[in-house]
SERO-4910 file (N, C-alpha, C, O; in steps of 0.05 Angstrom, whole numbers):
BEGIN
 pado doro    nc1    nc2    nc3   cac1   cac2   cac3    cc1    cc2    cc3    oc1    oc2    oc3
  Met    A   -487   -139   -276   -467   -128   -257   -440   -122   -271   -431   -138   -288
  Leu    A   -428   -100   -265   -403    -92   -276   -381   -113   -271   -366   -119   -289
  Thr    A   -380   -123   -247   -360   -143   -240   -362   -167   -258   -342   -177   -268
  Asp    A   -386   -177   -263   -390   -200   -279   -381   -195   -308   -368   -211   -321
  Lys    A   -388   -171   -318   -379   -164   -346   -349   -164   -348   -338   -173   -368
  Ile    A   -336   -152   -328   -307   -151   -328   -295   -179   -327   -277   -186   -343
  Arg    A   -304   -195   -308   -292   -222   -303   -300   -242   -325   -287   -262   -328
  Asn    A   -322   -236   -339   -329   -253   -362   -317   -243   -388   -321   -254   -409
  Lys    A   -301   -221   -385   -286   -210   -408   -305   -203   -431   -301   -210   -454
  Gln    A   -327   -188   -424   -346   -180   -444   -339   -154   -458   -327   -136   -446
  Ser    A   -346   -152   -484   -344   -127   -498   -368   -110   -490   -389   -120   -480
  Gly    A   -366    -84   -495   -389    -67   -491   -393    -55   -463   -414    -44   -457
  Ile    A   -372    -56   -446   -374    -43   -420   -374    -13   -425   -357     -2   -440
  Leu    A   -393      1   -413   -396     30   -417   -396     44   -390   -411     39   -372
  Leu    A   -377     63   -388   -373     78   -363   -375    108   -368   -372    117   -391
  Tyr    A   -380    123   -347   -380    152   -349   -362    163   -326   -365    155   -303
  Gly    A   -344    181   -333   -325    190   -313   -330    219   -304   -336    236   -320
  Ile    A   -327    223   -278   -329    250   -266   -306    255   -246   -294    236   -236
  Thr    A   -301    280   -241   -282    288   -220   -298    299   -196   -316    315   -200
  Pro    A   -292    291   -172   -306    302   -149   -302    332   -146   -284    343   -158
  Pro    A   -320    345   -132   -318    374   -128   -292    382   -114   -280    366   -100
  Lys    A   -284    406   -118   -259    417   -106   -264    422    -76   -286    428    -68
  Ile    A   -243    419    -60   -246    422    -31   -252    450    -23   -261    455      0
  Lys    A   -249    470    -41   -254    498    -34   -284    503    -32   -292    524    -21
  His    A   -301    485    -42   -330    489    -41   -341    486    -13   -330    471      4
  Thr    A   -362    500     -7   -376    498     18   -392    472     18   -396    459     -2
  Glu    A   -401    464     42   -418    440     44   -443    442     27   -451    423     13
  Asp    A   -456    465     27   -480    468     11   -474    467    -19   -489    455    -34
  Glu    A   -451    478    -27   -443    477    -55   -438    448    -64   -445    440    -86
  Ile    A   -424    433    -47   -418    405    -53   -444    389    -56   -447    373    -74
  Lys    A   -464    394    -39   -489    380    -41   -504    387    -66   -517    370    -79
  Glu    A   -502    412    -75   -515    421    -99   -502    408   -123   -515    400   -142
  Ile    A   -475    406   -123   -460    393   -145   -468    363   -146   -472    352   -167
  Ala    A   -469    351   -122   -476    323   -121   -504    318   -132   -509    298   -146
  Lys    A   -523    336   -126   -550    333   -136   -550    334   -167   -564    318   -180
  Lys    A   -535    352   -178   -533    353   -208   -521    328   -219   -530    317   -239
  His    A   -500    317   -205   -487    292   -214   -508    269   -214   -510    254   -233
  Ile    A   -523    267   -192   -542    246   -189   -564    248   -210   -571    228   -223
  Asp    A   -574    272   -214   -595    276   -234   -585    269   -262   -600    256   -278
  Arg    A   -561    277   -269   -550    272   -295   -543    243   -300   -550    231   -320
  Ile    A   -530    231   -280   -519    204   -284   -540    182   -281   -538    161   -294
  Ser    A   -560    186   -264   -580    165   -259   -595    158   -285   -606    136   -287
  Ala    A   -596    176   -304   -611    171   -329   -593    158   -351   -603    152   -372
  Leu    A   -568    154   -345   -549    144   -366   -550    114   -368   -552    100   -347
  Pro    A   -547    103   -392   -547     73   -396   -519     62   -392   -507     50   -410
  Ile    A   -508     65   -368   -480     58   -363   -478     34   -344   -496     28   -328
  Asp    A   -455     21   -345   -449     -2   -327   -436      8   -301   -436     -7   -281
  Gly    A   -424     31   -302   -410     41   -278   -402     70   -280   -400     81   -302
  Leu    A   -398     82   -257   -389    110   -255   -360    111   -246   -353     99   -226
  Val    A   -343    124   -262   -315    128   -255   -312    154   -239   -322    175   -247
  Leu    A   -298    152   -216   -292    176   -200   -262    178   -199   -248    161   -189
  Tyr    A   -251    201   -209   -223    204   -211   -211    215   -185   -224    229   -170
  Asp    A   -186    207   -180   -170    215   -158   -149    234   -169   -129    224   -181
  Ile    A   -152    259   -165   -135    279   -179   -109    284   -164   -109    287   -139
  Gln    A    -86    284   -178    -61    291   -167    -49    314   -183    -54    317   -206
  Asp    A    -32    330   -170    -19    352   -183      3    341   -202     21    328   -192
  Glu    A      0    345   -228     18    334   -247     39    355   -257     51    350   -278
  Ser    A     42    376   -243     60    398   -252     89    388   -256    103    399   -273
  Asp    A     97    368   -240    125    358   -242    129    341   -266    152    334   -273
  Arg    A    107    334   -280    109    316   -303    120    331   -328    131    320   -346
  Thr    A    116    357   -328    123    374   -351    132    401   -343    125    411   -321
  Asp    A    149    414   -359    158    441   -354    138    462   -364    141    485   -357
  Glu    A    119    453   -379     99    472   -389     80    481   -367     73    466   -349
  Lys    A     73    507   -368     55    518   -348     27    506   -350     16    503   -371
  Arg    A     16    499   -327    -11    487   -326    -31    508   -335    -32    530   -324
  Pro    A    -49    502   -354    -68    522   -364    -88    531   -343    -96    554   -343
  Phe    A    -95    513   -325   -113    520   -303    -99    513   -277    -83    494   -275
  Pro    A   -103    529   -256    -90    524   -230    -99    497   -218   -123    490   -220
  Phe    A    -81    483   -205    -89    458   -191   -102    464   -165    -91    478   -148
  Ile    A   -126    453   -161   -140    455   -136   -148    427   -127   -161    413   -142
  Lys    A   -141    419   -103   -146    393    -93   -176    387    -93   -192    405    -87
  Thr    A   -184    363    -99   -212    355    -99   -218    337    -75   -200    327    -61
  Leu    A   -244    333    -69   -252    314    -48   -242    286    -55   -239    279    -78
  Asp    A   -237    271    -34   -230    242    -38   -253    229    -53   -276    231    -44
  Pro    A   -247    214    -75   -269    203    -91   -286    182    -76   -310    181    -80
  Cys    A   -273    167    -58   -289    147    -43   -308    161    -23   -331    153    -20
  Glu    A   -298    182    -10   -314    197      9   -337    211     -6   -360    212      4
  Tyr    A   -331    223    -29   -352    236    -45   -374    216    -53   -398    221    -52
  Ser    A   -365    193    -63   -383    172    -71   -400    162    -48   -425    160    -51
  Arg    A   -387    157    -26   -401    144     -3   -420    164     11   -442    157     19
  Thr    A   -412    189     13   -427    209     29   -447    224     13   -469    229     22
  Tyr    A   -440    232    -12   -456    250    -27   -471    237    -51   -491    248    -60
  Leu    A   -462    214    -60   -475    200    -82   -488    174    -74   -492    156    -90
  Lys    A   -494    172    -49   -504    146    -38   -531    139    -50   -538    115    -51
  Asp    A   -546    158    -61   -572    152    -73   -570    143   -102   -590    136   -115
  Leu    A   -546    143   -112   -541    135   -140   -535    105   -141   -515     96   -131
  Glu    A   -554     90   -152   -552     60   -152   -537     50   -177   -549     36   -193
  Ile    A   -512     58   -179   -495     50   -202   -468     41   -191   -457     55   -173
  Pro    A   -457     19   -201   -430     11   -191   -410     33   -195   -411     48   -215
  Arg    A   -390     34   -177   -370     55   -179   -343     43   -186   -336     20   -178
  Val    A   -327     58   -201   -299     51   -206   -283     75   -195   -282     96   -207
  Val    A   -270     71   -172   -257     92   -158   -227     91   -164   -214     71   -158
  Tyr    A   -217    113   -176   -188    115   -180   -174    120   -153   -184    133   -135
  Arg    A   -150    108   -152   -133    113   -128   -105    122   -138    -89    105   -148
  Ala    A    -98    148   -136    -71    157   -142    -55    149   -117    -54    164    -97
  Val    A    -42    126   -119    -31    114    -95    -10    132    -81     -6    129    -57
  Gly    A      3    150    -96     22    168    -83     10    187    -64     24    200    -48
  Asn    A    -17    190    -64    -30    208    -45    -35    195    -18    -45    208      0
  Tyr    A    -27    169    -15    -33    154      9     -8    143     22     13    143     10
  Thr    A    -11    134     47     11    124     62      7     95     69    -14     83     62
  Ser    A     27     83     81     25     54     89      4     50    111     -2     27    117
  Glu    A     -7     72    122    -28     70    142    -55     75    129    -75     60    133
  Thr    A    -57     96    113    -83    103    102    -92     85     79   -116     80     76
  Phe    A    -74     74     63    -81     57     41    -93     30     51   -114     22     41
  Pro    A    -79     16     70    -91     -8     80   -118     -4     94   -136    -21     92
  Ala    A   -121     19    107   -147     25    120   -169     27     99   -192     17    104
  Trp    A   -163     39     76   -183     40     55   -189     12     44   -212      6     38
  Leu    A   -168     -4     40   -172    -31     29   -190    -47     48   -206    -64     38
  Glu    A   -187    -43     74   -205    -58     93   -234    -50     88   -252    -67     89
  Ile    A   -239    -25     82   -267    -16     77   -278    -29     52   -302    -35     51
  Thr    A   -261    -34     32   -271    -45      7   -280    -74     10   -294    -84     -7
  Lys    A   -274    -87     32   -283   -114     37   -313   -116     44   -325   -137     43
  Glu    A   -324    -93     50   -352    -92     59   -371    -97     35   -393   -107     39
  Asn    A   -363    -88     11   -380    -93    -13   -362    -94    -37   -338    -87    -35
  Gln    A   -373   -102    -59   -357   -105    -83   -350    -77    -95   -367    -63   -104
  Val    A   -324    -71    -93   -314    -45   -102   -297    -50   -127   -283    -70   -129
  His    A   -297    -31   -145   -280    -31   -168   -261     -8   -166   -269     14   -158
  Ser    A   -236    -12   -171   -216     10   -169   -196      9   -191   -192    -12   -205
  Val    A   -182     31   -195   -160     33   -214   -137     46   -199   -140     69   -190
  Phe    A   -115     32   -197    -91     44   -183    -75     60   -204    -70     50   -226
  Val    A    -67     84   -195    -51    101   -213    -25    108   -199    -25    116   -175
  Gly    A     -3    105   -213     23    112   -201     28    142   -202     11    157   -211
  Ala    A     51    150   -193     59    178   -192     61    189   -220     68    175   -239
  Ala    A     53    215   -224     54    228   -250     82    230   -261     86    232   -285
  Ser    A    102    232   -243    130    235   -251    147    217   -234    143    213   -210
  His    A    168    205   -247    186    188   -233    204    204   -213    216    193   -195
  Asn    A    204    230   -217    220    248   -200    207    252   -172    220    262   -154
  Leu    A    182    245   -170    168    250   -145    173    229   -125    172    205   -131
  Lys    A    178    237   -100    182    218    -78    155    216    -65    145    234    -52
  Lys    A    143    192    -67    117    188    -55    117    166    -34    134    148    -35
  Pro    A    100    169    -13    101    149      8     91    121      0     99    101     12
  Met    A     74    120    -21     64     94    -31     70     91    -60     65    109    -76
  Thr    A     81     67    -67     87     62    -95     67     42   -106     52     29    -92
  Leu    A     66     41   -133     47     23   -146     52     -7   -138     33    -21   -132
  Pro    A     77    -17   -139     82    -44   -131     73    -50   -103     62    -72    -97
  Glu    A     77    -31    -85     68    -36    -57     38    -36    -55     26    -51    -40
  Ala    A     25    -19    -71     -5    -19    -71    -16    -46    -81    -35    -56    -70
  Tyr    A     -3    -56   -102    -12    -83   -112     -8   -104    -90    -25   -121    -86
  Arg    A     15   -103    -76     20   -123    -55     -1   -121    -33    -11   -142    -24
  Leu    A     -7    -97    -24    -26    -94     -3    -54   -103    -11    -69   -114      4
  Lys    A    -61    -97    -36    -87   -106    -47    -90   -136    -45   -110   -146    -36
  Lys    A    -69   -151    -53    -70   -180    -53    -72   -190    -24    -85   -210    -19
  Glu    A    -58   -177     -5    -58   -186     23    -85   -180     37    -94   -196     52
  Ile    A    -96   -156     31   -119   -147     47   -146   -154     34   -164   -163     47
  Asn    A   -148   -149      8   -173   -155     -6   -168   -164    -35   -169   -147    -53
  Asp    A   -161   -189    -39   -154   -198    -65   -178   -199    -84   -175   -202   -108
  Asn    A   -202   -197    -72   -227   -198    -89   -234   -171   -100   -252   -168   -116
  Leu    A   -219   -150    -92   -223   -123   -103   -220   -125   -134   -200   -135   -144
  Cys    A   -241   -115   -148   -240   -117   -178   -223    -93   -188   -232    -71   -190
  Leu    A   -198   -100   -193   -178    -79   -198   -172    -75   -228   -169    -94   -243
  Gly    A   -170    -50   -235   -162    -42   -262   -136    -27   -263   -126    -19   -242
  Gly    A   -126    -24   -286   -101     -9   -290   -104     12   -311   -123     13   -326
  Ile    A    -84     30   -313    -83     51   -334    -66     40   -356    -45     28   -352
  Thr    A    -74     46   -381    -57     41   -404    -58     65   -422    -78     78   -425
  Ile    A    -35     71   -434    -32     95   -452    -22     85   -479      2     82   -483
  Pro    A    -41     80   -498    -33     70   -524    -12     87   -538      6     77   -552
  Glu    A    -14    114   -535      5    132   -548     34    127   -539     53    132   -554
  Arg    A     37    119   -514     64    113   -504     77     90   -519    101     87   -521
  His    A     60     73   -530     69     49   -546     84     58   -571    102     43   -580
  Met    A     77     81   -582     90     91   -606    119     98   -601    135     98   -619
  Val    A    126    105   -576    153    113   -569    169     90   -557    191     85   -565
  Lys    A    156     76   -537    171     55   -522    165     27   -532    181      8   -526
  His    A    144     23   -548    138     -3   -560    134    -25   -540    137    -49   -547
  Asp    A    127    -19   -515    124    -40   -495     99    -37   -478     97    -49   -457
  Glu    A     79    -22   -488     55    -18   -472     41    -44   -467     29    -48   -446
  His    A     41    -62   -487     28    -88   -483     42   -105   -461     29   -120   -447
  Ile    A     68   -101   -459     83   -115   -438     76   -104   -410     73   -118   -391
  Arg    A     73    -77   -409     65    -64   -384     37    -75   -376     32    -80   -352
  Val    A     19    -78   -395     -8    -88   -389     -7   -116   -378    -20   -121   -358
  Phe    A      9   -133   -390      9   -161   -380     24   -162   -353     18   -180   -337
  Ser    A     43   -145   -348     55   -143   -322     35   -135   -300     35   -146   -278
  Lys    A     17   -117   -307     -4   -108   -289    -25   -130   -285    -36   -133   -264
  Ile    A    -30   -145   -306    -48   -168   -304    -37   -188   -284    -52   -200   -268
  Asp    A    -11   -192   -285      2   -210   -266      0   -200   -237      2   -215   -218
  Asn    A     -5   -174   -234     -9   -161   -208    -39   -158   -202    -46   -141   -186
  Ser    A    -55   -174   -215    -84   -178   -211   -102   -156   -223   -124   -153   -214
  Cys    A    -92   -141   -243   -109   -123   -257   -127   -139   -276   -118   -157   -290
  Glu    A   -153   -133   -276   -173   -148   -291   -185   -133   -315   -200   -144   -331
  Tyr    A   -178   -108   -318   -187    -91   -340   -169    -66   -341   -155    -60   -322
  Phe    A   -171    -52   -363   -154    -28   -366   -171     -5   -378   -187     -9   -396
  Ile    A   -166     19   -367   -179     43   -377   -157     60   -389   -137     65   -375
  Thr    A   -160     69   -413   -139     85   -426   -141    114   -418   -161    124   -409
  Gln    A   -119    128   -423   -120    157   -424   -138    164   -448   -142    148   -466
  Cys    A   -148    189   -448   -165    198   -470   -152    193   -497   -128    200   -501
  Val    A   -167    182   -516   -155    174   -542   -164    193   -564   -188    197   -569
  Tyr    A   -144    204   -578   -149    218   -603   -131    208   -625   -134    216   -648
  Asn    A   -113    190   -618    -94    179   -637   -102    151   -644    -95    132   -631
  Leu    A   -116    148   -666   -127    122   -675   -105    103   -682   -106     79   -674
  Glu    A    -85    112   -696    -63     94   -704    -49     82   -680    -43     58   -680
  Ala    A    -43     98   -660    -29     88   -637    -45     66   -623    -34     46   -614
  Ser    A    -71     71   -621    -89     51   -607    -90     25   -623    -90      4   -611
  Lys    A    -91     26   -649    -93      2   -665    -67    -14   -664    -67    -38   -663
  Ile    A    -45      0   -664    -19    -14   -662    -16    -27   -635     -7    -50   -633
  Phe    A    -25    -13   -614    -24    -25   -587    -42    -50   -586    -34    -71   -576
  Leu    A    -67    -48   -596    -85    -71   -596    -73    -95   -612    -76   -118   -603
  Thr    A    -60    -89   -634    -48   -110   -650    -27   -125   -634    -26   -150   -634
  Asp    A     -9   -110   -621     13   -122   -606      3   -136   -581     13   -157   -572
  Tyr    A    -18   -125   -569    -31   -137   -546    -43   -165   -553    -38   -184   -538
  Ala    A    -57   -166   -575    -69   -191   -584    -48   -212   -592    -50   -235   -585
  Lys    A    -27   -202   -606     -6   -220   -615     10   -232   -592     15   -256   -591
  Tyr    A     16   -215   -572     31   -225   -549     15   -246   -534     26   -266   -524
  Ala    A    -11   -240   -531    -28   -259   -517    -28   -286   -531    -26   -307   -519
  Lys    A    -31   -286   -558    -32   -310   -573     -5   -325   -572     -4   -349   -569
  Asp    A     17   -310   -575     44   -322   -576     52   -334   -549     68   -353   -548
  Asn    A     40   -323   -527     48   -332   -500     26   -346   -485     27   -350   -461
  Asn    A      5   -353   -500    -17   -369   -489    -29   -355   -464    -34   -367   -443
  Lys    A    -34   -329   -467    -46   -313   -446    -73   -303   -454    -79   -300   -477
  Glu    A    -90   -297   -434   -117   -287   -439   -116   -256   -439   -102   -244   -423
  Val    A   -131   -244   -458   -133   -215   -457   -156   -208   -439   -175   -223   -434
  Val    A   -155   -183   -428   -176   -173   -411   -187   -148   -425   -175   -138   -443
  Pro    A   -210   -138   -416   -222   -115   -429   -205    -90   -430   -192    -83   -410
  Ile    A   -205    -77   -453   -192    -50   -456   -214    -30   -459   -230    -32   -478
  Ile    A   -216    -11   -441   -237      9   -441   -225     36   -450   -210     48   -435
  Phe    A   -232     44   -474   -221     69   -485   -236     93   -475   -261     94   -475
  Thr    A   -221    113   -466   -233    138   -457   -236    158   -479   -217    163   -495
  Leu    A   -260    170   -481   -265    191   -501   -274    216   -486   -288    215   -466
  Thr    A   -266    239   -496   -275    265   -485   -279    285   -507   -261    289   -524
  Pro    A   -301    299   -508   -305    320   -528   -288    345   -521   -282    349   -498
  Cys    A   -281    360   -541   -266    384   -537   -281    408   -548   -288    408   -572
  Gly    A   -288    427   -531   -305    449   -540   -293    476   -544   -306    495   -552
  Ser    A   -266    478   -540   -253    504   -544   -223    500   -546   -212    479   -540
  Ala    A   -210    521   -556   -181    520   -559   -168    517   -531   -147    505   -528
  Lys    A   -181    530   -511   -170    528   -483   -172    499   -473   -153    489   -460
  Thr    A   -194    486   -478   -196    458   -470   -176    441   -485   -164    423   -473
  Leu    A   -172    447   -510   -152    432   -526   -124    435   -514   -109    416   -512
  Gly    A   -118    459   -506    -92    464   -493    -89    449   -467    -67    438   -461
  Phe    A   -110    447   -452   -109    433   -426   -106    403   -431    -92    389   -417
  Met    A   -120    393   -451   -118    364   -458    -90    357   -466    -79    336   -458
  Lys    A    -77    374   -482    -49    370   -489    -31    371   -465    -12    355   -463
  Trp    A    -36    390   -447    -20    392   -422    -22    366   -405     -3    357   -393
  Leu    A    -46    355   -405    -50    330   -390    -35    306   -402    -33    285   -390
  Gly    A    -25    310   -427    -10    288   -439    -26    273   -460    -17    253   -471
  Ile    A    -50    283   -466    -66    270   -487    -54    275   -514    -48    298   -522
  Ser    A    -49    253   -529    -36    255   -555    -56    262   -577    -73    246   -583
  Ile    A    -53    285   -589    -70    293   -611    -53    298   -635    -37    316   -635
  Pro    A    -55    281   -656    -39    285   -680    -40    313   -690    -61    326   -688
  Asn    A    -18    323   -700    -16    351   -708    -38    359   -728    -49    381   -726
  Tyr    A    -43    341   -748    -63    349   -768    -91    351   -756   -107    368   -764
  Leu    A    -97    335   -735   -123    337   -722   -124    362   -705   -145    376   -704
  Glu    A   -102    368   -692   -101    392   -675   -106    417   -693   -121    435   -685
  Glu    A    -93    418   -716    -96    441   -733   -124    443   -744   -136    465   -747
  Asp    A   -136    420   -751   -164    419   -761   -183    430   -739   -201    445   -746
  Leu    A   -179    421   -714   -196    430   -693   -193    460   -688   -213    474   -683
  Lys    A   -169    470   -688   -164    498   -683   -177    515   -705   -187    537   -700
  Ala    A   -177    505   -730   -189    520   -752   -219    515   -755   -231    528   -772
  Ser    A   -230    498   -739   -258    490   -742   -276    514   -734   -270    529   -716
  Gly    A   -298    516   -749   -318    535   -741   -335    526   -718   -349    542   -705
  Asp    A   -335    499   -713   -350    488   -691   -333    465   -680   -337    442   -686
  Ile    A   -315    472   -662   -295    453   -652   -309    431   -636   -300    408   -637
  Leu    A   -330    437   -621   -344    417   -606   -357    396   -624   -354    372   -619
  His    A   -370    405   -645   -383    386   -664   -362    369   -677   -366    344   -679
  Asp    A   -340    381   -686   -320    365   -700   -305    346   -682   -298    324   -691
  Ser    A   -300    354   -657   -287    335   -639   -306    312   -632   -297    289   -628
  Met    A   -332    317   -630   -351    296   -625   -351    276   -648   -350    252   -643
  Lys    A   -351    286   -673   -350    268   -696   -324    251   -696   -325    227   -702
  Leu    A   -302    264   -688   -277    249   -687   -278    227   -666   -271    204   -672
  Cys    A   -289    233   -643   -291    213   -622   -308    189   -630   -302    166   -625
  Ile    A   -331    195   -643   -349    174   -652   -335    157   -673   -337    132   -672
  Asp    A   -322    169   -692   -309    154   -713   -286    137   -702   -282    114   -710
  Ile    A   -271    148   -683   -249    133   -670   -259    109   -656   -248     87   -658
  Phe    A   -281    113   -640   -290     90   -624   -302     69   -642   -299     45   -638
  Lys    A   -317     77   -663   -329     57   -681   -307     40   -693   -310     15   -696
  Glu    A   -285     52   -701   -263     37   -713   -249     19   -692   -244     -4   -698
  Leu    A   -245     29   -668   -231     13   -648   -248    -10   -638   -238    -32   -632
  Tyr    A   -275     -5   -637   -293    -26   -627   -293    -50   -646   -290    -73   -637
  Thr    A   -295    -45   -671   -296    -67   -691   -268    -79   -694   -265   -104   -698
  Phe    A   -247    -63   -694   -220    -72   -697   -212    -90   -674   -201   -112   -678
  Gly    A   -218    -81   -649   -211    -97   -626   -226   -124   -625   -214   -144   -619
  Lys    A   -251   -123   -631   -267   -147   -630   -258   -167   -651   -259   -191   -647
  Ser    A   -249   -157   -674   -239   -175   -695   -214   -189   -686   -207   -211   -697
  Lys    A   -200   -179   -666   -175   -191   -656   -181   -206   -630   -162   -216   -617
  Gly    A   -206   -209   -623   -214   -224   -599   -210   -208   -573   -208   -221   -552
  Ile    A   -208   -182   -575   -204   -165   -551   -230   -153   -542   -243   -139   -559
  Pro    A   -239   -157   -518   -263   -143   -509   -258   -113   -506   -240   -105   -492
  Ile    A   -274    -97   -519   -271    -68   -520   -294    -54   -506   -317    -61   -510
  Gly    A   -287    -34   -490   -308    -18   -477   -302     11   -480   -283     19   -494
  Cys    A   -318     28   -467   -314     57   -470   -320     71   -444   -339     64   -429
  Asn    A   -304     91   -438   -308    109   -415   -309    138   -426   -290    147   -439
  Val    A   -332    151   -422   -336    178   -432   -334    198   -409   -344    193   -388
  Glu    A   -319    220   -414   -315    240   -394   -316    267   -407   -316    270   -431
  Ser    A   -316    288   -390   -312    315   -399   -290    327   -382   -294    330   -358
  Val    A   -268    335   -394   -247    347   -378   -253    376   -371   -241    387   -353
  Ala    A   -273    388   -384   -281    415   -379   -307    415   -362   -321    395   -362
  Ile    A   -312    437   -349   -336    439   -333   -357    457   -345   -378    463   -333
  Arg    A   -352    466   -370   -371    483   -384   -396    466   -391   -394    442   -398
  Lys    A   -419    478   -388   -444    464   -392   -446    450   -420   -454    428   -423
  Glu    A   -437    466   -441   -438    455   -468   -421    430   -471   -430    411   -485
  Glu    A   -398    429   -459   -381    405   -461   -391    382   -445   -388    359   -453
  Ile    A   -402    387   -422   -414    366   -406   -438    354   -421   -441    329   -423
  Glu    A   -455    371   -433   -478    361   -449   -468    345   -473   -480    325   -481
  Ala    A   -446    354   -485   -435    339   -508   -425    312   -499   -427    293   -514
  Ser    A   -414    310   -475   -404    284   -466   -427    264   -462   -425    240   -468
  Ile    A   -450    274   -453   -474    258   -451   -484    248   -478   -490    225   -482
  Glu    A   -484    267   -497   -492    260   -525   -473    239   -536   -481    220   -549
  Leu    A   -447    243   -531   -427    224   -541   -431    197   -529   -429    177   -543
  Leu    A   -437    195   -504   -442    169   -491   -465    154   -504   -463    130   -509
  His    A   -486    168   -511   -509    155   -524   -501    146   -552   -511    125   -561
  Glu    A   -484    161   -566   -475    152   -592   -458    127   -590   -460    109   -607
  Val    A   -441    126   -570   -424    102   -565   -442     78   -559   -437     56   -569
  Lys    A   -463     82   -543   -481     61   -537   -494     49   -562   -497     25   -565
  Lys    A   -501     67   -581   -512     58   -607   -492     41   -622   -500     20   -633
  Ile    A   -467     49   -623   -446     34   -636   -444      6   -625   -442    -14   -639
  Met    A   -444      4   -598   -442    -22   -585   -466    -39   -591   -463    -63   -596
  Glu    A   -490    -28   -592   -514    -44   -597   -515    -53   -626   -526    -74   -632
  Glu    A   -505    -36   -645   -506    -43   -673   -484    -63   -682   -486    -75   -703
  Asn    A   -464    -66   -665   -441    -83   -672   -438   -106   -652   -420   -122   -655
***
């Protein structure tokens, strides 16, 4: 069970992430997409399925969004209504700014019916006025369903600038977060520095570490690369130039992801940190989705061999 692995602080948690269909789809189209998701995901050797809760991040940056923002189905509703035949634990993201003081508690009440895993996400920009804040979401979770297996977001690259990502993590642990899923990782150095400070702070302050689940995504085109950068994914300049110049960007990005995870998995475990992986595809092109499946199987091998 995913809950047991998280609460026993085990290494090797393996997740696969998807985005629900866009609301512009017809009912028949949504059912067809769901069927493809079920067929693809049911065969994967994963501990859980991540369903993202998408918010418009245009206020986070002045750069033009490479693809237009289109609202998606609520991840809980998509999971409950269209993926009910998929017998895999779910990790449902909640962009708390999308909810109100009425709708968020109502959802928390539903989570008491069975063991749900969630990740709370704050607003993409501090400039946004949202009806629900992250601290309020944490408070309501404790009041309504404290047994909810809650995770948080961590961004190792932010640590290179602010040097306090490990402090943010422990603050969220104090607010009952039991695991963390990172933003997509292409910056190995940033992740290793974060893990080092995370382990040191835990040791110096007699605190327990919780699982860190690194997100990987293959990149199959210059357009996908541009979108990844717009999303805030940190790609070192030399890697970006290598990928742009690559004759096979998908193959080379896959190799990068495999090498990065292999290094992080052994490095984290050497410091006593349980390390996991979440594989996703930010693009909807068939080639990139298939590459994400191949990447997941390669990550599984790394976990089994180490």
